[in-house]
C-alpha positions in Angstrom: -33.5 219.2 91.0 -32.0 221.9 93.2 -34.3 224.8 94.1 -33.3 228.3 93.2 -31.8 230.4 96.0 -34.0 232.8 97.9 -33.8 236.5 97.1 -30.9 238.3 98.7 -30.0 241.9 99.4 -28.1 243.5 96.5 -28.3 247.2 97.7 -28.6 248.0 101.4 -29.6 251.6 102.1 -30.8 251.1 105.6 -32.5 252.9 107.4 -34.3 253.9 104.1 -34.6 250.8 102.0 -33.2 247.5 100.7 -33.2 246.2 97.2 -33.4 242.4 96.7 -32.0 240.4 93.9 -35.5 239.7 92.5 -36.3 243.4 92.3 -38.3 243.6 95.5 -37.9 246.8 97.4 -38.3 246.8 101.2 -38.9 250.3 102.5 -38.7 251.5 106.1 -41.2 254.2 106.0 -41.2 255.4 109.6 -37.6 256.7 109.4 -37.2 260.5 109.1 -33.5 261.5 109.1 -34.3 265.2 109.8 -35.4 267.0 113.0 -38.8 268.5 112.8 -38.6 272.2 112.2 -40.1 274.7 114.6 -41.4 277.8 112.9 -41.0 281.2 114.6 -44.0 282.9 116.0 -44.0 285.6 113.4 -44.0 283.1 110.4 -46.7 284.3 107.9 -49.8 282.2 107.9 -49.9 280.4 104.5 -52.9 278.4 103.3 -52.2 275.1 101.6 -54.0 272.2 100.0 -53.2 269.1 98.0 -54.3 268.5 94.4 -53.9 265.5 92.0 -52.0 266.4 88.9 -51.5 262.9 87.4 -54.4 260.6 88.2 -52.8 257.7 86.2 -49.9 257.6 88.7 -51.7 259.0 91.7 -49.3 261.9 91.9 -50.2 265.0 93.9 -48.9 268.5 94.4 -49.3 270.9 97.3 -50.5 274.4 96.6 -49.3 277.2 99.0 -51.2 280.5 99.0 -49.7 283.3 101.1 -51.8 286.1 102.8 -50.7 288.6 100.1 -52.6 286.6 97.6 -55.9 287.8 99.1 -55.0 291.4 98.3 -55.9 291.0 94.6 -52.4 291.3 93.1 -51.3 288.2 91.4 -48.1 286.6 92.6 -45.1 284.8 91.0 -45.3 281.0 91.0 -42.6 278.7 92.3 -42.8 275.1 90.9 -40.8 273.2 93.5 -39.3 269.7 93.4 -38.2 268.2 96.7 -34.9 266.4 97.2 -34.1 262.9 98.5 -31.6 261.4 96.1 -34.5 260.2 93.8 -35.2 257.4 96.2 -37.0 259.0 99.1 -39.0 262.1 100.1 -42.3 263.7 99.5 -43.8 267.2 99.7 -45.5 265.9 102.9 -42.2 265.6 104.8 -42.2 268.3 107.5 -38.9 269.9 106.4 -39.9 270.2 102.7 -43.2 271.5 103.8 -41.5 274.1 106.0 -39.2 275.2 103.2 -42.3 275.8 100.9 -44.1 277.7 103.7 -41.2 280.0 104.1 -40.8 280.6 100.3 -44.6 281.2 99.9 -44.9 283.5 102.8 -41.8 285.6 102.6 -41.3 286.1 98.8 -44.4 286.1 98.6 -45.3 283.6 95.9 -47.7 280.8 95.1 -45.7 277.7 95.6 -46.6 274.4 93.9 -44.6 271.5 95.5 -44.9 268.3 93.4 -44.3 264.7 94.2 -42.8 262.3 91.6 -42.2 258.6 91.4 -39.2 257.3 93.3 -36.4 254.9 92.5 -35.6 252.0 92.5 -39.3 251.0 92.0 -39.4 253.7 89.2 -36.0 254.5 87.9 -35.0 257.5 85.9 -36.3 259.0 83.7 -39.6 258.3 85.5 -39.1 261.3 87.9 -38.2 263.6 85.0 -41.3 262.5 83.0 -43.4 263.2 86.1 -41.8 266.6 86.4 -42.7 267.3 82.8 -46.3 266.1 83.4 -46.5 268.5 86.4 -45.3 271.4 84.4 -47.7 270.5 81.7 -50.4 270.7 84.4 -49.2 274.2 85.2 -49.5 275.1 81.5 -53.0 273.7 81.5 -53.9 276.0 84.4 -52.9 279.0 82.3 -55.0 277.8 79.4 -58.1 276.3 81.1 -61.3 278.1 81.9 -61.7 275.6 84.7 -58.3 276.4 86.4 -57.9 275.8 90.1 -59.5 278.8 91.8 -56.4 279.4 94.0 -54.3 279.7 90.9 -56.9 281.6 88.8 -57.2 284.2 91.6 -53.6 284.5 92.8 -51.0 283.1 90.4 -49.2 285.1 87.7 -48.4 282.2 85.4 -46.3 284.5 83.2 -43.8 284.4 86.0 -43.1 280.7 86.8 -39.9 279.9 88.5 -38.8 276.2 88.5 -37.0 275.4 91.7 -35.7 272.4 93.6 -33.2 271.1 96.1 -30.7 268.3 95.7 -32.3 265.7 93.3 -35.0 268.4 92.8 -32.2 270.7 91.5 -31.2 268.0 89.1 -34.8 267.8 87.9 -34.8 271.6 87.4 -31.7 271.3 85.1 -33.4 268.7 83.0 -36.6 270.6 82.8 -34.8 273.7 81.7 -33.0 271.7 78.9 -36.4 270.2 77.7 -37.8 273.7 77.6 -34.8 275.0 75.7 -34.9 272.2 73.2 -38.6 272.6 72.7 -39.6 269.1 73.8 -41.5 270.7 76.7 -43.6 273.9 76.4 -45.4 276.0 79.1 -47.0 278.4 76.6 -49.2 280.4 77.5 -47.5 280.2 80.9 -43.8 281.4 81.0 -40.8 280.1 82.8 -39.0 283.3 84.0 -36.2 281.5 85.8 -34.8 278.4 87.5 -33.4 278.0 91.0 -31.3 275.0 92.1 -30.5 274.6 95.7 -27.4 272.3 96.3 -28.2 270.4 93.1 -27.4 266.7 92.7 -24.9 266.5 89.9 -22.4 263.6 89.5 -20.9 263.4 92.9 -18.4 261.8 95.2 -18.0 258.0 95.5 -20.5 258.2 98.4 -23.2 258.9 95.8 -22.4 255.9 93.7 -25.0 253.7 95.4 -27.6 256.4 95.0 -27.0 256.5 91.3 -27.1 252.7 91.1 -30.6 252.8 92.5 -31.8 255.8 90.5 -30.4 255.2 87.0 -31.7 252.7 84.5 -30.6 249.2 85.5 -28.5 248.7 82.4 -26.4 251.8 83.2 -22.7 251.2 84.0 -21.6 254.8 84.0 -23.2 256.1 87.3 -21.7 259.5 88.0 -20.9 260.0 84.3 -24.4 259.2 83.0 -26.0 262.1 81.2 -28.9 262.1 83.8 -26.3 262.5 86.5 -23.7 264.7 84.8 -25.1 267.4 82.5 -21.9 267.4 80.5 -21.4 263.6 80.1 -21.0 262.0 76.7 -24.4 261.2 75.2 -26.2 264.2 76.8 -27.5 267.2 74.9 -24.9 269.8 73.9 -25.9 272.9 75.9 -24.1 275.5 73.9 -27.0 276.1 71.6 -29.8 275.5 74.1 -31.5 278.7 75.3 -31.8 278.5 79.0 -33.7 280.8 81.3 -31.9 282.9 84.0 -30.6 280.5 86.7 -29.8 280.9 90.4 -27.6 278.1 91.8 -27.1 277.8 95.6 -24.0 275.9 96.8 -22.7 275.0 100.2 -19.0 275.3 101.1 -18.8 271.8 102.8 -21.0 270.0 100.4 -19.4 266.9 98.8 -21.2 268.0 95.6 -19.8 271.5 95.6 -17.2 270.6 93.0 -19.7 269.5 90.4 -22.0 272.4 91.2 -19.2 275.0 90.8 -18.1 273.3 87.5 -21.7 273.4 86.3 -21.9 277.1 86.9 -18.5 277.9 85.4 -19.2 275.9 82.2 -22.6 277.5 81.7 -21.0 281.0 82.2 -18.4 280.1 79.7 -21.2 279.4 77.2 -22.7 282.8 77.9 -25.7 281.4 79.9 -27.4 283.7 82.5 -26.4 281.9 85.7 -25.6 283.2 89.1 -23.8 281.3 91.9 -24.6 282.1 95.6 -22.4 280.1 98.1 -23.0 279.7 101.8 -19.9 279.3 103.9 -19.7 276.6 106.6 -22.8 274.8 105.3 -23.4 271.2 104.2 -25.5 269.7 101.5 -29.2 270.4 101.8 -28.8 272.9 104.7 -32.0 274.7 103.8 -34.0 271.5 104.2 -32.2 270.4 107.3 -32.8 273.8 109.1 -35.5 275.7 107.2 -35.7 278.4 109.8 -31.9 278.7 110.5 -29.9 281.8 109.6 -28.5 280.2 106.4 -32.0 279.1 105.4 -33.0 282.8 105.8 -30.2 283.6 103.4 -31.6 281.2 100.9 -35.0 282.7 101.1 -33.5 286.2 100.6 -31.5 285.0 97.6 -34.5 283.4 95.9 -36.7 286.4 96.7 -34.2 288.8 95.1 -33.9 286.4 92.1 -37.7 286.2 91.7 -38.4 289.9 92.3 -35.7 291.1 90.0 -37.4 289.4 87.1 -38.8 291.8 84.6 
């Protein structure tokens, strides 16, 4: 009797990972595609610590508390989701960490940067369910007498802004829809707005492999799956969904600029409160690539204006 053939590579995403025919995932964890950021000498000193928000899945978040939080005035909260195409990344990566340090110190705001389960080991909607669990943890902080002392003393949970870059921006969209449909609630906390930085929607053919890894294995629609394309058949109709004010950041040279611009235009046509800020000459994820660059400073200013204009 002939023996079965050994597992073979079915998706090769080196230098990040390989997916084998038996479902095994081989990761190459030492590879970091981004240059380590160098903060300027005048960068505000921000305290941070890690907290478990989902013990069942060993998922953590990083809390960032800026110096202004020690002055007694409670600060807005940014609930942040990192990018990475749903298959890589963590709040611990130096570039994501630097982005959150800047946002915390310069808005200023209490930033909560959450990890979530990654594909292909955990395909969508796992990351979205983790994001909902994280936001439920935030809700619990507003309701619990035993709230984390940093949040109890510094965070204004009536001004929560859900924010994310790339895949994190996709997560932000789906969380805003869950909130609007009532399947997710933050009460007594309040989501005051959502910010998406170069969100991952649909995409060019270059994104097809990414979606093959991230979407449920039975999916054949890839870029036109409702989890990838907010307006795809089978997704929730957004016309009647009440969405919070939204800030969408786009990059001129981003392959995903088209789907991003279409997203904003279609929401505006529905009367949704959405603003597009575009950065000329920039590529996808430019804020993460160069957190301390001039364009990155522009992102921080845009998010600060968005947050501080609320109420």
